N, C-alpha and C positions, 0 to 999 in steps of 0.2 A: 070037129077035131079039132078046126086051124084053130076055133075060136077060143076051145079048152086051149088049147097054144097059148096062143096069143095072152090070156088072161092068167097060165103058169108062168110067161113069161116076163114081165109084168111085176107081178109078185117079186121073182128073185131080182128081178133091177129093181125093186123097193129094201127089198131084204139088203143086195149089198148094198148098195148106196148108207144103210142106219149102221149097217158090220163099219163101212170105210167111215164112218160121222167117230161111229162111237169109239176107234182106234184113233184117232185127228182127237179125242177128248183127251185121252189116254194119252198119250203120246203129251200133250200140252203138258196137263196137269205134272205125270214124271216128272218133266225140262224145270217147271214152277216148282218145286223141289227141291230140285238138284240143284240149280244158282244159289235156292235158299241157303241149303245146307254149305256149299263154297265159301256162300259171307261170315254163316260161323263159326268154321273149319279155319279165315282168314283172320278176323277176329279172336279164335282163340289161339294161333301163331305170336301173332304179334302181343297180345300178353302175357305171351313165357320166356319171347327173344325180352320183352321192355321187365321183365324176374330176374332170366338168368343173363351173370356177366359173360364180354367178349372174351374167345379165344387171346386175341392179341395182350401179349405179356411185356411190359415193358420192364428199361433195366437202367433206370436215374433211381438217379438216390432222394429225389424230394422227401422237402419233412412238409407234411401240414400239420395247423396246429391253431388252433383258438386262438384269442386271446381274453375271452368272456369274464367276467366276475362273477362272485358269486347270484349275485340278485338276475344275470346276465342272464346265464345259460340257463341253455333252449332247453324244454322237457317235452316230452313226447304232447301236456297236453296244449301244451301253444303251438301246435303245429297243423289241427288239425285243419282241413280248409272250408272253414269257416269263414263268414264274410259278418263285422256288425252291421247289423239291424235289417240282417236277409233270416227266415227261418231256417233253423237247422233240424233238418232229421233223425229220425230215432234212427241210432244205427241196433241192428241184430250179433247174435252172438256169434263167434265165428265158427264155421262146423266144425265138426271133431273132426277131420280129417281134411286137409284146406288138400281143395283142387288144385294148386298150381305144384303140387310133386311131381317127380319127375321121374325117381326112381334110385340106379345105380349112377352112379356119378364115374368119371374118367378125373383121376388122378391124380397129378405129377410133376413132381422136385426139380424138371429139370432146363427148367425157361428160367431166369430170375424175375420179382415181379416185383413195381412200383408204386412204391402207395399213392402216386398222381393218377395213377389209371386206377389202385383202385379204387379213391374216391370219386372219381366221373365214370365208372361200373353204375354204385354204389349211388346217386342222385341221393332214394328218399332214409340215408342213413342222415341220424341228426348226430350235431357236436356231444363227445364222448360218447360213442357208438349206438346210442339210442332211437329204438323205432320202436311204431306201434302199426299197426293196421287202419287206411284212412274209411276203408269200405265194411266194417265188423267190429266188434268188441271180443280182444284177445279173450282165451278160454283162459291163461297163465301169466304173468305177472312174473319172469326172467330173469334174475343176475346172472352173467356167463364171467365164471371168476379164476381166472389162469394167473399161478408162482411165478418170478418171474425175474431171469440177469442175464444181461449179456444175450437175449436170443433175437434179437431184434430181426434177423434172415425168413426165422424161422415163422417169426411176428406176421410178417408176410404176408408169408402163404398162408399162414389160418384165419387169415382178411380177408383174404384172397375167395375160398372158399366158403367160409363159415356164413359172413355177411350176406350173401344169393342164397344159402340155403335156411339161418336162417328168418331170412323175410317169408319167403317159400310157404313156410311150416307156420305163417300165421303171430305169431307172437307178441307181445311186448316185451321185449325187453332190453338190455342194456349187459354191455362189456365193459368189465374193470378186468387192467395190466396189475397186477398189486406186487411191485417193486422191490427184495431188498435192495434198502446203502451200505456199498462197503466189502470187503474182500473176508468174514465173518464166512465161517460155514453156515450150508445151504439150511434153511429151513423149511420146507414145502405145506408142512400143515399144519401149520400156524400163518404162514401169509396165507394159506386159503381162511381163515381165520379173522381173520386182519381185513380180505376181504365182503365176509359173510359183513362183517360190524357194518365196513364202511361203507357199502352199497346199502346197507339199511337210513344211511344217515340222510340218502338223496328220494329214495324212492321205496311207494310200500312193496316192497317182491315178497312171493310169496313161497316160490321156487327157487331153489341156484342148483345149478351148475357147476359142477368145479373140474378144470380140464387140464393138462400140461398145455403146453403152446406148437410141440412136436405131432400133434393127432390130429387129421386130417379124417369125417367119416366119408365114409365110400358111397351111403344110402342116404337121400335124406327123408327116407322117410322113420329115419331114426328119430326120430322127434327128442328136444333137447328141450323135456321137461319134466316135470315131475310124476310120478303113481302114486298109486298108494301102499305103497311099498319102496322103501329106495331100490333106485333103479340105475343098473350098473351098463353106463354103454358101451361103452368099447370090449368088446366082449367075444370080439374076432380080428387082433393084428395079423396082418401081416409079419410082425416080427417075431410073432408063435404059430407063425405055422396061418393064420388062419380059426386059430381053437385054443381055450381060454389054457390057460399054465395050469391049475390047480383050483378048483374049485370054487374054493372064500374070497379065491382074488378077485378084488376092491377097486385097481388103481389104471391109471389113464382116467379116463373121465365117467364120471358119476354125476348123480344127481339126488336132492333130499329138500319135501319142501320142511318149512321153519318148523311148523310139528315134530316132525324128526330128527330135526337139524338140533332140537335144543332139549328131544329129549335122549339123547345119550350127551351133553353138554358139549355142542362142537369136536371139533377132532384136539386131539395131543399136542400142548407147546413142547414135549423139551426131546422131540427124534430129532439128531441132528447129524448129518450127511444126509445119504441118501439106502432108503427103503425101513420099512417098519411100520410106516403110518399107515397103511392100506391093513394092513393085519387086523391093526390096534383099532381101526373106525369097524373095521368084521365083527372083529369081538364085541366091540362097542353095543351093535346093531340086532348081534344073539344075544347078548343079555340082559336086552330089552324087547327081547321075542319080537323082534323085524324079520323080514326075509330079506332077501334081492334078489330085483325081481328085474329079468334077460330080455332086447331083442333076442330070437333068433339067428341060428351063426351067419343066414347070408345078409340080414341088415344090419344087423349089427357090426360091419366090415369094416375098420377102418387099416389109415396106412400110418406109419410112421417117419417121418423125416429121421435119417438116419444125420449123426454125429457120434462124437466122443467126449466122457464123460464130463461135466465142468467141473471146472475148478473149484474146492474146498465144496468138494461135494463126493466126500469120498465114502467108501461102506461106511454104518456109521455099527461099530462093535457090540456097541447096549443095545442093539437092536431087540434080538430073541428074549434075554432077561425082560428087557419092556412091552413086549408080546404077550408074555405066559402072567403078568400081573397084569395086566389091564383095569378086569375088576377091581381091582383093591385102589387101582388110581385113577380110575375117569370117573369118578366123581368131584374132583379136586382138581383133574389138569383135564384145560378145556376152555370153552368159553364165561370161565367163572371167573379164571386166573391169570385170561390172554392182559398181558401189557404192551405198548406199543409206544413209538411215538411216529407220527403220520411229519413227517420230513420237506412233503410239497404232491399236490392234484396237480394234472395236467388235464385240459379240455381235446384234444386232440381232436380232429375231426369223425376216425372211424372206431377211438376206442377212448377210456379214461383211463388215464396212467397215474394210482398211488407208487410213490415213491417213501417207503419205510426204515427205521429205526429197529430191529425186533430183539437187539443186545445180544449177547456172547450165551454160551452154553453153560 
């Protein structure tokens, strides 16, 4: 009997040692994987921080401008990190959904923004407001076109928020500010037509985003690109209580492919003053059998910078009559009847500003 007890004790002792050894091995493996996961998370956070702007807002009125000649202008094709004589790695197409997106954003207009600070926080943006990813081939080449006159403070906020968003969306894009010269009545739609024409002179864009300068998206998953149908991007404005004012509304921010834009002969040129051109564009799209695509009300949220109506941009008294005759006028009023004069092209560090004479009503 004592002998059996000794044997049982030895077996139990060996079993305990084996269990302790297995526990130690399990703990060691767990610690190794934990440490590795911390390294991965740390690298991810560093990458996110490098892609998003600092919360610090400067207040200076620093103006940034390049003095590049037409031949010296930097294009995205010249900014690839490739050295002469070094074998280049073939880039793959960027993923359908960018891994750098962060979702809902906090958008505020309480503190002033300086151009100097925006330039420092967006070192990857090239002169003229151009960018394309260096580690993959963007899915689309996008021209962002903004009709403009005397809205410099609003433009600073737009640049401050949109450049980081567009970079995270992994777009091959350029920003074009189409500035109407003089004090004549403002013509938003004609400026958008001009932006389309001038952007194509610089690059083979295939998608065009038309945006008011006072609208900022509140979620970077609302991608500024083109879809199979014309896209209305600003579907949920704070101005309208984060809902559409009416189902046919196509104002604020929208996108169209080159094919879609030409199919409707571009935008109308004869809407002088405020209002009407968005409804005319909707009628053009509907007459060509196209429908409006939209993100949902959450992704499509955006904030408007509050301001008084611009001078020389009073409501257009002829807008309702013109909207009623869109089908009759769209084939002769649009990109095929566009006339204007370019007065100046300025390659700023954050955007390309094109000042034009659009004529008179």
